[in-house]
C-alpha positions in Angstrom: 60.7 -47.5 -21.8 59.6 -44.5 -23.9 57.2 -41.4 -22.8 54.5 -43.2 -25.4 54.8 -46.4 -24.0 54.5 -45.1 -20.4 51.6 -43.1 -21.4 49.4 -46.5 -22.3 47.8 -47.8 -19.5 48.0 -50.8 -18.2 44.6 -52.2 -18.4 42.6 -51.6 -21.4 39.9 -49.6 -19.5 36.7 -51.1 -21.2 36.1 -54.9 -22.6 32.7 -55.7 -22.3 30.7 -58.4 -25.1 27.1 -56.4 -25.8 25.3 -58.6 -27.9 28.4 -59.9 -30.2 30.1 -56.3 -30.5 33.5 -55.5 -28.6 34.0 -52.4 -26.8 37.7 -51.2 -25.8 38.4 -47.8 -24.6 41.8 -46.5 -23.2 44.0 -44.0 -23.6 47.8 -44.1 -25.4 50.3 -41.4 -25.7 51.3 -37.8 -25.8 48.4 -35.6 -27.2 51.1 -33.8 -29.1 52.0 -37.6 -30.7 49.5 -37.9 -33.7 48.6 -41.6 -33.8 48.6 -43.0 -36.8 47.5 -46.6 -37.3 45.6 -48.7 -35.1 45.2 -52.0 -35.5 43.8 -55.6 -34.3 45.6 -58.8 -34.4 45.7 -62.4 -33.3 41.8 -62.6 -34.4 40.6 -64.3 -37.6 39.9 -61.2 -39.9 36.4 -62.5 -41.0 35.0 -62.2 -37.6 35.9 -58.1 -37.1 33.6 -55.8 -39.3 34.4 -52.6 -38.0 37.0 -50.7 -36.2 36.5 -47.3 -34.8 38.9 -44.9 -32.7 37.5 -41.9 -31.2 39.6 -38.6 -30.1 38.1 -37.0 -27.8 39.3 -33.4 -28.7 37.5 -33.8 -32.0 34.0 -34.5 -32.8 33.9 -37.0 -35.3 34.9 -40.9 -35.1 37.4 -42.0 -38.0 37.7 -45.6 -39.8 41.2 -47.2 -39.4 42.4 -45.9 -42.1 42.9 -42.7 -41.1 45.1 -41.1 -38.5 44.0 -39.1 -35.8 45.4 -37.2 -32.8 44.6 -37.4 -28.8 45.0 -39.7 -26.3 41.7 -41.3 -26.1 41.0 -44.5 -28.1 37.8 -46.3 -28.9 37.2 -49.4 -30.9 34.2 -51.5 -31.7 34.5 -55.0 -33.0 31.6 -57.2 -34.2 33.0 -60.4 -33.7 31.9 -63.9 -33.1 34.7 -65.8 -31.2 36.1 -63.8 -28.4 37.9 -65.8 -26.7 41.0 -66.1 -28.6 44.6 -63.7 -27.5 44.7 -60.8 -29.4 47.0 -58.0 -29.9 46.0 -53.9 -30.3 49.8 -52.1 -31.9 49.7 -48.7 -32.3 52.1 -46.6 -34.7 52.8 -43.0 -33.8 56.2 -40.8 -34.4 57.2 -41.9 -31.1 57.2 -45.4 -32.7 55.2 -48.5 -32.1 53.7 -50.0 -29.1 51.6 -53.2 -28.8 49.4 -54.5 -26.0 48.5 -58.2 -25.6 45.1 -58.7 -24.3 43.0 -62.1 -24.0 39.5 -61.0 -25.5 37.0 -62.6 -23.0 38.8 -60.8 -20.1 36.6 -58.1 -18.6 38.7 -54.6 -18.3 37.5 -51.6 -16.4 36.1 -48.3 -17.4 36.4 -44.8 -16.0 33.1 -42.6 -15.6 35.1 -39.8 -17.9 34.7 -41.8 -20.9 31.1 -43.5 -20.3 29.2 -40.3 -22.2 31.7 -41.1 -25.1 30.6 -44.5 -25.3 27.1 -43.3 -25.7 27.9 -40.6 -28.6 30.1 -43.5 -30.0 26.9 -45.5 -30.1 24.6 -42.7 -31.7 27.1 -41.8 -34.0 27.4 -45.2 -35.7 24.2 -46.0 -35.4 24.8 -49.6 -33.8 21.0 -49.6 -32.3 22.3 -53.0 -30.4 25.0 -50.6 -28.6 22.5 -48.1 -27.9 20.5 -50.2 -26.3 22.5 -52.5 -23.7 24.9 -49.6 -23.1 21.5 -47.9 -21.7 22.2 -44.9 -19.9 26.2 -45.9 -19.0 28.0 -49.0 -19.0 29.4 -48.3 -15.4 28.0 -51.4 -14.5 30.8 -53.6 -15.8 33.3 -52.0 -13.3 32.6 -50.7 -9.9 35.6 -48.0 -10.7 32.6 -46.2 -12.2 31.0 -45.5 -8.8 34.1 -44.1 -7.9 33.8 -40.6 -7.5 30.8 -40.4 -8.9 27.8 -38.4 -6.7 24.5 -39.5 -9.0 23.2 -41.9 -11.7 22.5 -45.5 -11.7 24.5 -48.7 -11.4 24.5 -52.3 -10.9 25.4 -55.6 -13.0 23.9 -59.2 -12.6 26.3 -61.5 -10.9 24.5 -64.8 -11.3 22.1 -66.6 -13.4 22.0 -70.1 -11.9 18.7 -72.3 -10.5 18.5 -70.5 -7.1 17.5 -67.8 -9.1 19.0 -64.2 -10.6 21.3 -62.2 -8.8 22.9 -59.0 -8.9 22.9 -55.3 -7.8 21.9 -52.0 -8.0 21.9 -48.4 -6.9 20.7 -45.1 -7.6 23.3 -42.8 -6.0 21.3 -40.1 -5.3 19.2 -41.6 -3.6 21.1 -44.5 -1.9 18.9 -45.3 1.0 15.9 -46.5 -1.4 15.4 -49.7 -2.5 15.4 -50.2 -6.2 12.9 -52.5 -7.6 14.1 -54.5 -10.3 12.0 -56.0 -13.6 12.7 -59.4 -15.4 11.3 -59.3 -18.6 11.3 -62.4 -21.3 9.8 -61.7 -24.5 9.0 -58.2 -23.8 6.5 -59.7 -20.7 7.5 -58.8 -17.2 8.3 -62.7 -15.6 9.3 -61.4 -11.7 10.5 -58.3 -9.9 12.8 -58.0 -7.0 14.0 -55.5 -4.5 17.4 -54.3 -3.4 17.6 -55.4 0.1 20.5 -57.5 0.2 23.8 -55.8 1.4 26.6 -56.0 -0.6 30.0 -55.1 1.1 31.9 -56.3 -2.0 30.1 -53.5 -3.8 31.1 -50.6 -1.5 34.5 -52.1 -0.5 34.9 -51.2 -4.6 32.9 -48.4 -5.2 35.3 -46.2 -2.5 32.1 -45.6 -0.9 29.4 -47.2 1.6 26.7 -47.8 0.1 23.2 -49.5 1.9 22.0 -52.6 0.5 21.8 -52.9 -3.2 21.9 -56.3 -3.7 18.8 -58.5 -4.9 17.8 -62.0 -5.4 15.2 -63.2 -7.2 14.1 -66.6 -6.7 12.5 -69.0 -9.4 9.3 -69.7 -7.6 8.4 -66.1 -8.0 8.6 -66.1 -11.5 5.9 -66.8 -14.1 6.8 -67.9 -17.6 4.9 -67.1 -20.8 2.8 -70.2 -21.7 4.0 -70.3 -25.3 7.7 -71.3 -23.7 7.0 -74.8 -23.2 6.2 -75.1 -27.0 9.5 -73.8 -27.7 12.9 -75.8 -28.0 14.4 -76.8 -24.6 17.7 -75.9 -26.7 16.8 -72.4 -27.2 18.7 -69.7 -25.0 16.3 -67.2 -23.4 18.2 -63.9 -23.2 16.5 -62.2 -20.2 15.9 -58.3 -19.8 17.0 -57.5 -16.5 16.1 -53.3 -15.6 15.7 -51.0 -13.0 12.0 -49.6 -13.0 11.7 -46.6 -13.6 14.9 -46.6 -16.2 15.9 -47.5 -19.1 19.2 -49.3 -18.1 19.3 -52.6 -18.4 21.6 -54.6 -16.7 24.2 -56.7 -17.8 24.9 -60.3 -17.2 28.5 -60.7 -16.5 28.8 -64.0 -16.9 27.7 -63.6 -20.6 26.0 -66.8 -20.8 21.9 -67.2 -20.5 20.0 -70.2 -19.7 18.0 -72.4 -22.2 14.3 -72.8 -22.3 14.9 -76.1 -20.6 16.6 -74.3 -17.9 14.0 -72.1 -17.2 11.3 -74.9 -17.3 12.9 -77.0 -14.8 13.8 -74.4 -12.3 10.6 -72.8 -12.7 8.2 -76.2 -12.3 10.7 -78.4 -10.2 9.4 -81.5 -10.7 9.8 -83.9 -7.1 12.0 -86.7 -7.1 9.9 -90.5 -6.7 11.2 -91.5 -2.7 11.8 -94.9 -2.5 9.7 -97.2 0.4 13.0 -97.6 2.2 13.6 -93.8 1.6 10.4 -93.1 3.1 10.6 -95.4 6.2 13.8 -93.4 6.8 12.8 -90.3 6.5 10.2 -90.5 8.6 12.3 -92.3 11.4 14.5 -89.4 11.5 11.8 -87.0 11.4 10.5 -88.6 14.8 14.5 -88.8 15.5 14.3 -86.7 19.7 18.4 -87.5 19.9 20.0 -84.3 20.1 22.1 -83.5 16.8 24.7 -80.8 16.7 25.0 -78.8 13.8 22.3 -80.2 11.7 21.0 -76.5 10.8 24.2 -75.1 10.3 23.7 -75.2 6.6 19.9 -73.8 6.9 18.4 -70.9 8.9 21.1 -69.8 11.6 19.8 -68.6 15.0 22.0 -66.6 16.9 20.8 -65.9 20.9 21.6 -62.5 22.9 23.7 -63.4 25.4 24.1 -61.2 28.9 27.3 -61.2 30.6 25.7 -59.8 33.9 25.9 -63.2 35.9 29.2 -62.4 38.1 29.9 -60.0 40.6 31.2 -56.6 39.7 33.0 -53.6 42.1 30.6 -51.1 39.9 27.8 -53.6 41.1 28.9 -54.2 44.5 28.9 -50.0 44.9 25.5 -49.7 43.4 23.1 -52.2 44.6 25.0 -54.0 47.5 28.1 -56.7 47.6 28.1 -59.9 45.5 24.9 -58.0 43.4 24.5 -60.2 40.2 21.3 -60.5 37.7 20.6 -63.8 40.0 19.8 -61.3 42.6 17.0 -59.8 41.1 15.7 -62.5 39.7 15.1 -64.5 42.8 13.2 -61.6 44.4 10.9 -61.3 42.0 7.3 -61.2 43.6 4.0 -62.2 41.5 1.2 -60.0 40.6 -1.8 -61.9 40.0 -2.8 -66.0 40.6 -0.7 -67.5 38.2 2.1 -65.3 37.1 5.3 -67.3 36.9 7.5 -65.5 39.3 10.3 -65.9 40.4 11.9 -67.8 37.2 14.3 -70.4 38.7 16.7 -71.8 36.6 16.9 -75.7 36.1 20.1 -78.0 35.3 22.5 -75.0 35.2 21.3 -73.7 38.1 22.2 -70.0 39.5 25.6 -70.2 37.7 28.7 -67.7 37.5 29.9 -67.0 34.4 33.7 -66.8 35.6 33.3 -70.7 35.4 35.0 -71.9 32.4 33.1 -75.3 32.9 29.2 -73.3 32.9 30.4 -71.6 29.8 31.3 -75.1 28.3 27.9 -76.0 29.4 26.0 -73.0 28.0 27.8 -73.5 24.3 27.4 -77.3 24.3 23.7 -76.7 25.6 22.9 -74.3 22.5 24.6 -76.3 20.3 22.6 -79.2 20.5 19.6 -77.5 19.9 20.4 -75.7 16.9 21.8 -72.4 18.3 24.5 -71.2 15.6 26.4 -68.6 17.7 26.1 -66.2 20.8 25.7 -62.0 20.7 27.5 -60.9 23.4 26.3 -57.4 24.7 29.4 -55.5 25.0 29.5 -52.5 27.5 31.7 -49.7 26.8 31.6 -45.9 28.2 34.5 -43.7 26.7 37.1 -46.6 26.8 35.6 -48.1 30.3 34.0 -51.8 30.2 32.0 -53.4 32.9 31.0 -57.0 32.8 34.0 -57.9 30.8 35.1 -61.1 31.9 33.2 -63.8 30.1 34.1 -62.7 26.9 37.8 -61.7 27.9 38.3 -64.9 29.2 36.6 -66.8 26.3 38.5 -64.7 24.0 42.2 -66.0 26.1 41.2 -69.3 26.3 39.8 -70.2 22.8 37.1 -71.8 25.0 34.4 -72.3 24.2 35.3 -72.9 20.3 31.5 -71.4 19.6 30.4 -69.1 16.9 30.1 -65.1 18.8 29.4 -61.5 18.0 29.3 -58.4 20.7 26.5 -56.0 19.9 27.8 -52.5 21.8 25.4 -51.3 24.2 25.9 -47.7 23.8 23.0 -46.4 26.3 24.0 -45.1 30.0 23.7 -47.1 32.8 21.0 -46.4 34.6 18.8 -47.5 37.9 15.7 -48.0 36.0 17.4 -50.9 33.4 15.9 -48.9 30.9 18.4 -46.9 29.4 17.2 -43.9 30.6 18.8 -40.1 31.6 17.3 -41.0 35.0 19.3 -41.9 37.6 21.9 -42.5 35.8 25.1 -45.0 37.4 27.6 -44.6 34.3 26.7 -42.2 31.5 27.1 -43.0 27.8 28.6 -40.6 25.3 29.5 -40.1 22.1 31.6 -38.3 20.2 33.8 -38.4 17.1 37.1 -39.3 19.8 35.0 -41.8 21.7 33.5 -43.5 18.6 37.0 -43.9 17.0 38.0 -45.7 20.0 35.9 -47.4 20.7 36.0 -49.3 17.1 40.1 -50.0 17.4 39.5 -51.4 21.1 37.4 -54.4 19.0 39.2 -54.9 16.0 40.7 -57.5 17.5 37.8 -59.2 18.6 36.2 -59.4 15.1 39.4 -60.7 13.9 39.0 -64.0 16.3 38.7 -67.2 14.4 35.5 -67.6 15.6 33.5 -64.1 15.4 30.2 -64.8 13.3 30.4 -63.0 9.7 28.2 -62.3 7.3 29.5 -63.0 3.2 33.1 -62.8 4.8 32.4 -59.8 6.9 32.0 -59.9 10.9 28.9 -58.7 12.1 29.3 -55.7 14.4 25.6 -54.8 16.1 24.6 -51.3 18.2 22.1 -51.5 20.2 21.0 -47.6 19.8 22.0 -46.4 16.5 19.7 -43.2 17.3 22.2 -42.2 20.0 24.8 -41.4 18.0 25.0 -37.4 17.1 26.1 -38.2 13.2 25.2 -42.1 12.5 26.2 -42.3 9.3 29.6 -40.3 9.9 30.7 -42.6 12.1 30.0 -45.6 10.3 32.0 -44.6 7.4 34.7 -43.9 10.0 34.7 -47.3 11.3 34.6 -48.8 7.8 37.7 -46.6 6.8 39.7 -47.4 10.1 39.0 -51.5 9.8 40.4 -51.6 6.0 43.7 -49.6 7.2 43.5 -52.7 9.9 43.1 -55.5 7.3 38.9 -55.7 7.5 38.3 -54.3 4.4 34.4 -55.3 4.9 32.2 -55.1 8.1 28.4 -55.3 8.2 26.8 -53.1 10.5 23.7 -54.1 12.0 21.4 -51.5 14.0 19.0 -53.2 16.5 15.7 -51.9 15.6 14.8 -49.7 19.0 12.0 -48.1 19.6 11.3 -45.5 16.9 14.0 -46.3 14.6 13.4 -47.8 10.9 16.2 -46.8 8.3 19.6 -48.4 8.9 20.8 -47.6 5.4 20.1 -43.6 6.0 22.1 -44.6 8.9 25.0 -45.8 7.3 24.3 -49.1 8.0 24.0 -52.8 6.3 20.9 -54.2 8.0 18.6 -53.6 10.7 18.0 -56.7 13.3 14.1 -57.0 14.7 14.0 -57.1 18.6 10.9 -57.7 19.8 9.2 -56.4 22.0 11.2 -53.2 21.3 10.2 -51.0 18.1 6.7 -53.3 17.7 4.0 -52.6 20.2 1.2 -55.1 21.1 -2.1 -54.3 19.3 -4.2 -54.2 22.8 -3.6 -55.0 26.6 -5.1 -57.5 28.6 -4.6 -55.6 31.7 -7.9 -55.3 32.3 -9.1 -58.9 31.8 -6.4 -60.1 34.5 -8.0 -61.4 37.6 -7.4 -60.5 41.1 -4.5 -58.0 39.8 -2.2 -56.5 42.3 -3.9 -52.8 43.2 -0.7 -51.4 43.0 0.1 -53.1 39.4 0.8 -50.0 36.9 2.3 -51.7 34.2 1.0 -53.4 30.8 0.0 -57.4 30.3 -0.2 -58.7 27.1 -1.5 -61.8 25.7 1.2 -63.7 23.9 -0.1 -65.0 21.1 -2.0 -62.0 19.3 1.3 -60.8 20.0 3.4 -63.6 18.1 0.8 -63.5 15.5 1.0 -59.5 15.2 4.9 -59.9 14.5 4.6 -62.8 12.2 2.7 -61.2 9.6 4.4 -58.0 9.7 5.2 -56.5 6.2 8.5 -57.2 5.1 10.7 -54.5 5.7 12.2 -52.1 2.5 15.4 -52.6 3.8 17.5 -55.6 4.8 16.0 -56.5 8.2 17.2 -60.1 10.1 13.8 -61.1 12.0 14.0 -61.4 15.7 11.8 -63.4 18.4 11.1 -64.1 22.1 10.6 -66.9 24.1 8.6 -64.7 26.7 8.6 -61.1 28.4 8.3 -60.5 32.1 10.1 -57.6 33.1 8.9 -58.0 37.2 12.4 -58.9 38.6 13.3 -55.3 37.2 10.5 -53.1 37.5 8.3 -54.6 39.9 4.7 -53.6 40.0 5.7 -51.5 36.8 6.3 -53.9 34.6 5.3 -55.1 31.1 5.1 -58.8 30.6 2.9 -61.7 28.5 1.0 -64.1 29.7 -0.2 -67.5 28.1 3.7 -67.8 26.5 4.2 -71.3 25.6 6.8 -73.3 24.3 4.2 -74.4 21.5 3.5 -70.9 20.7 6.6 -69.8 20.5 7.7 -72.6 18.2 4.9 -71.4 15.8 6.1 -68.1 16.1 10.0 -69.4 14.9 8.7 -71.6 12.3 7.1 -68.2 10.4 10.4 -66.3 10.5 12.9 -69.5 9.9 10.2 -70.0 6.9 10.3 -66.2 5.4 14.0 -66.1 6.0 14.5 -69.1 4.0 12.9 -67.9 1.4 13.8 -64.5 1.4 17.3 -64.6 1.8 20.4 -66.0 0.0 22.1 -69.1 1.3 25.1 -67.9 3.4 22.9 -64.8 4.8 19.8 -66.6 6.3 20.3 -65.7 10.2 17.8 -64.8 13.0 18.3 -63.4 16.0 16.7 -64.7 19.6 15.9 -62.3 22.6 17.6 -63.9 24.4 19.7 -67.2 25.7 19.9 -65.6 29.5 17.9 -62.5 30.1 16.5 -64.2 33.3 15.3 -60.7 34.7 13.1 -60.2 31.6 11.5 -63.8 31.4 13.3 -64.0 28.0 15.6 -66.8 28.3 15.6 -70.2 26.4 18.0 -71.7 29.7 16.0 -74.4 31.3 13.7 -73.4 33.8 11.9 -75.9 37.0 9.1 -75.1 35.0 9.3 -76.0 31.3 12.8 -77.7 31.4 14.5 -77.7 28.2 11.2 -77.6 26.2 12.0 -74.1 24.7 15.3 -75.6 23.5 13.2 -78.8 21.9 11.0 -76.2 20.4 13.6 -74.2 18.9 15.3 -77.4 17.4 12.0 -78.4 15.8 11.4 -75.0 14.7 14.6 -74.5 12.9 14.5 -77.7 11.2 10.4 -78.2 10.3 10.1 -81.3 12.9 7.1 -79.4 14.5 3.6 -81.7 15.7 1.1 -81.5 14.1 -0.7 -79.4 16.3 1.4 -76.5 15.8 1.7 -76.9 12.1 -2.5 -76.3 11.7 -1.9 -73.5 14.7 0.5 -72.3 11.9 -1.7 -72.5 9.4 -4.7 -71.1 11.4 -2.8 -68.0 12.3 -1.2 -67.4 9.0 -4.6 -67.2 7.1 -3.3 -68.7 4.0 -0.1 -70.3 2.5 1.4 -70.2 -0.9 4.1 -71.2 -2.7 7.6 -73.0 -1.3 5.9 -71.8 2.2 2.9 -74.5 1.0 5.2 -77.0 -0.4 7.5 -77.1 3.1 3.7 -77.2 5.0 2.3 -80.5 3.5 5.7 -82.4 3.5 5.6 -81.5 7.3 2.0 -82.6 7.6 2.5 -86.1 5.3 5.9 -86.9 7.4 3.5 -86.8 10.2 1.2 -88.9 8.9 3.4 -91.4 7.6 4.6 -91.6 11.4 1.3 -92.0 12.6 0.6 -94.6 10.2 3.7 -96.5 11.0 2.6 -96.6 15.0 -0.5 -97.7 14.4 0.6 -100.3 12.4 2.9 -101.2 15.3 -0.1 -100.8 17.6 -2.3 -103.5 15.7 0.8 -106.0 15.1 0.4 -105.9 18.4 -2.4 -106.5 18.9 -2.8 -109.7 17.4 0.0 -111.4 19.0 -2.9 -114.2 19.7 -2.1 -115.6 16.2 1.1 -117.2 16.6 2.1 -117.4 12.9 1.4 -113.6 13.0 4.1 -112.8 16.2 6.2 -115.5 17.2 7.6 -115.3 21.2 11.1 -116.6 22.2 13.8 -116.1 24.3 17.7 -116.0 23.2 19.5 -119.1 25.3 22.8 -120.5 25.1 21.4 -123.9 24.6 18.5 -124.4 21.7 16.9 -127.7 21.7 17.5 -128.5 18.4 21.1 -127.9 18.5 22.7 -130.4 17.6 21.0 -130.8 14.1 21.8 -127.8 13.2 25.6 -128.0 14.1 26.9 -130.4 11.0 27.7 -129.6 7.5 27.8 -125.9 8.2 28.2 -124.0 4.7 27.7 -120.1 3.9 25.9 -118.9 0.7 22.7 -118.0 2.1 21.1 -114.0 1.5 18.9 -112.0 4.3 18.1 -108.8 6.3 17.5 -107.8 9.4 14.8 -104.9 7.7 14.1 -103.6 11.8 14.4 -103.9 15.5 12.0 -102.1 17.0 10.8 -101.2 14.2 14.1 -98.9 13.7 16.6 -99.4 10.5 19.1 -101.3 10.8 21.3 -98.7 9.5 21.1 -96.7 12.9 22.2 -96.8 16.7 20.0 -99.4 18.3 20.3 -100.2 21.7 18.0 -102.9 23.7 17.4 -103.3 27.0 17.7 -107.2 28.2 14.6 -106.7 30.6 12.6 -106.3 27.5 11.3 -108.4 24.3 12.5 -106.8 20.8 10.6 -107.2 17.8 12.8 -108.3 14.6 11.5 -108.5 11.4 13.0 -109.3 8.2 13.6 -112.1 5.4 16.1 -114.5 5.0 16.6 -117.4 1.7 19.2 -119.8 0.9 19.5 -122.3 -2.0 17.6 -125.4 -2.1 16.3 -124.7 1.7 12.7 -124.8 0.8 10.7 -123.1 3.2 6.2 -123.1 4.2 4.1 -120.9 6.4 4.8 -123.6 9.2 8.8 -123.6 8.6 11.3 -123.5 11.5 14.5 -121.3 11.4 17.1 -120.7 14.3 18.1 -117.3 15.0 21.1 -116.6 17.1 23.1 -114.2 18.3 27.1 -113.4 18.6 29.0 -111.6 21.5 31.6 -109.6 19.2 34.1 -110.1 22.5 33.5 -113.6 23.6 32.0 -115.5 20.4 29.3 -116.6 22.8 26.1 -117.4 20.8 22.6 -117.2 21.9 19.6 -119.3 19.9 16.2 -119.0 19.0 13.6 -121.2 17.1 11.0 -119.7 15.7 8.3 -121.5 13.6 6.3 -119.7 10.9 7.3 -117.8 7.7 5.5 -115.0 6.2 4.9 -114.7 2.5 7.4 -111.8 0.7 6.6 -111.5 -2.5 9.0 -108.6 -3.3 11.7 -111.0 -1.8 10.4 -113.5 -4.6 10.3 -111.2 -7.6 14.2 -110.3 -7.1 15.1 -113.9 -6.8 12.9 -115.7 -9.5 15.9 -118.2 -10.8 15.4 -119.9 -7.2 12.0 -120.4 -7.3 8.5 -119.6 -5.0 9.4 -122.8 -2.7 12.7 -121.1 -1.9 11.7 -117.3 -2.0 7.7 -116.8 -1.5 8.3 -117.4 2.6 11.3 -115.9 3.3 9.9 -113.1 5.4 10.0 -114.0 9.4 9.0 -111.9 12.3 9.2 -112.7 16.1 9.8 -111.1 19.5 12.9 -112.2 21.2 13.2 -112.5 24.6 17.0 -111.4 25.9 16.8 -111.8 29.4 19.6 -114.4 28.9 22.1 -112.5 27.1 25.5 -110.9 28.8 25.3 -106.8 27.9 27.4 -106.2 25.3 27.7 -106.1 21.2 26.2 -108.8 18.6 26.2 -109.8 15.5 23.2 -111.5 14.2 22.3 -114.6 11.9 20.1 -117.8 11.2 20.5 -120.9 10.1 18.4 -122.7 7.6 18.2 -126.3 6.5 18.9 -127.1 3.4 19.0 -130.3 1.2 22.3 -132.9 3.0 23.3 -129.0 4.8 22.6 -126.5 6.6 23.2 -122.8 5.5 24.7 -120.1 8.1 23.5 -116.5 6.8 25.0 -113.4 8.7 23.3 -110.0 8.7 24.9 -106.5 8.6 24.7 -104.3 11.8 25.6 -104.9 15.0 23.5 -104.5 18.4 24.3 -103.7 21.8 22.4 -105.0 24.7 22.6 -103.4 27.9 
């Protein structure tokens, strides 16, 4: 390989299609080897208009026919079809060098060429290029950020039905969120802020960056009215700009949405639901059976997990033999009438976290009610760990198979249970050496396949970032060490401890709202409590007032994951100095949860929608989802309803009142939930009306399924197939569901059946049967009376109304004589000279 060939870098440094202009820049040969000619082959000549070269040491640009000296070149080609293979050929005194490439491939640009490109645009007077390049073209590649100390960078990643996504950053003030404006036809149609973390940008840039991603959803866009008058196939080129700059973000995909796309995305039309689909939707809404992972694709709830419920030598020494968190919990005493203390656990009991069966039960219960994972508190003091047994056992055994992450509780351990420096039991000291040791200790944990990730980056939570002498330096060191150990990206989240509100300034990617820390209640109700213990010196607050206060917080100018508490009462730890909430009920908690779920769903892109619950088992602080003897599973049930939008109408009404106003997708979701509630009540009311009308024989029949019907002989000859029919519902449940019936009760059967030449009327008799799946034993019920079904008559007009009009049936069947087991269902109908048997789909289980 010649020196010139070695000098030719392996990649073209920039290949950018901007409004039909291809810009190619690179380095070739030795400065002493003049380049005589540059030409492009492989592309139809009529598509190439102008080709220029640039010599960095010279002040001019030269057309293709002139020779140029120097190491840098710049080609600008106006072309229409840039999806073909091409070839750049260089000729110099040292020989010829050819570089093959594909014109549609993106290459990279170094920051050293940015100014040359701008000068090229000015010199050549190509307005299209000048406008599109803006202040720089570094937004095409992350390489432009490396080594840069200031300047704006960014690009568009995706424009699709979910909105516009991209990233932007101002290196001079990387912690400041940027406002992104989207313009169409010189009109601003929407704005967004850079509040999402983009670990890929930080990794590619080689420097830690704060949240620089943005996502503008179409429901926040207002289109110009005249757009509706245009041809729907016309592409709409959007201008996406950083406010306060002239930097226009380039669409990396190159394809813009059409007028029809924008109109459809910004004004989606509801898809009409069939009657059966609505029925299924209502019944699904009312389904109270646990459904695992039903919210996995939506907002994911992570619950903080306290590993304090097992004895350790340190607690034995500090508090006495056998001390666990249960010791404080059981010794708590109320401070006023109605004060709920102590909190007594329900079905899980006073457990010991060293038991694997117990940890499995916790994970199963959490999963059953929609909790996505646990965040374990991690106690690490300069290499010394305490309360490590539950986490270590889970890591070693691989069980339970349940998502998790860790939160470094990096404060001192004190007798006051608040991390203060008074009466310190175990000192927490932060030095550069201990911070390095910590991250090296936890890297194996971050690599566990169950570990929770955000966009592929393991989530590491730190409880008190303000205790680091230099948090930004610590974050940078952690990222580098993790990258060296095979974790190119980590997501650092800071708990919003008292006084903390700047994760970006600390080098972190996000913060976690952690009530009641850092969010003081608006007012106290301590003076309103009757018969309060005279020695009480703490604070008492109203849970509902606090929930509404936190619900209505202004969005943060950074990535904040919303948090919630089911309640709070640290009497077990603080005694008469406790802080606590009164009137904390599951209904209010559900209303609060719905609000932060709604905000998270609308504010964050799919895959990044997390909320945090404080906590799964903070029994000594009165903040636990685990069942207790007073509420049972009520908080877990509220959690599932709040995550899935299945709240009762009373909570929906309470939510609307608390919010004050609803609009956009939030209003649409609320209306949808209200409609589901009303449909459910309509169905229940109709069911009750039918029960009330049982006195009319033709409205509802009451029959007994028995082994030998009185009319069995007449149905025992000339049995043929060929009938049609459906058992629509059993006890108003669609048959596609799993239905189990109690043999001690009646069941309501409803549907339709017809058979060719089987003429039926309002008084016709029909023989129904249930057949045991295993022993084939049949039980029969003879039903007198049929109901009109005009829908069936319209579906089978060729059979005639005498066969189809009275196709419906509904009756109550007593099951007392049936054996336990599964049954198929069917019907006999009398036709001319034969009896026709029709089997229905589905199976019933009788217990």
